[in-house]
C-alpha positions, 0 to 999 in steps of 0.5 A: 634300718629295715630287712629290705634296707638290709638287703640292699646295702648287702646285694650292692656289696656282693656285688663290688668287685673291688672288695677282693683286690688287695689292696682295698682293705678299707672297702672290706673293712667298711663292709665288715662293719657293715656286716656285723651291724647287719648280723647284730640286728637281723634276729631283732628285723620283723621278716619272714623267717626263711627270708631272715634265715637266707639272708644270715646265711648270706651274711655270714658268707660275705662274712668269712670270704672278706675276713680270708681275703685279709687273713692271707693279705696279713700273713703275706705282709708277716712272711715277707716281713720275715724273709727280708722281702720287704723291708726299708724302702720296700716296705714303706712303697708298699704300706704307700698304696694303703694311704695314696689317695685314688685316681681323681675322680675317685671314692675319698671316703676311705682317707684319714682326716689329715690336720697339719700332716698328721692322720686323726682317725683310721684307714687302710694302714690303720687296718693292715697294722692291726691285722698283722700285729693281731691288735684288735684286742687289748693285751692283758694288763700286766698289774691289778689296777688301783684306785689311782690308776687311771683307765687307757683308751687307745685312739689312732695316735696310740 
């Protein structure tokens, strides 16, 4: 990917008004994936130093803004669950907005792959649960691994 390609995609993400809407969590996750990629690759690209520095600042700013949106959402959900405002059917209904398909003709790219009713890839609800429980990092091992133990890789099914 070239410098101008990254710049164009960043501008497209910056001008998406839905990124800051609560229920567009999956769009924010996709944007944050791109921003992480851009931050990683920008130092390696051939570009004027001042332009690269400016683009890096924009990437950092948008990353912080979208992360703050997610953090606010995750904290609100934690507080609502702890306070009893989201429980039972209301919690299920709240979660449904993160798995319900968009309007007809809308973007379906955020949907998980469904095979016989089983979701087999990550989706917005996975991102929400990850954020609520802080599951991004694997927990520290509770026992020392021996030669007979098998390393477990987390998957959407676990």
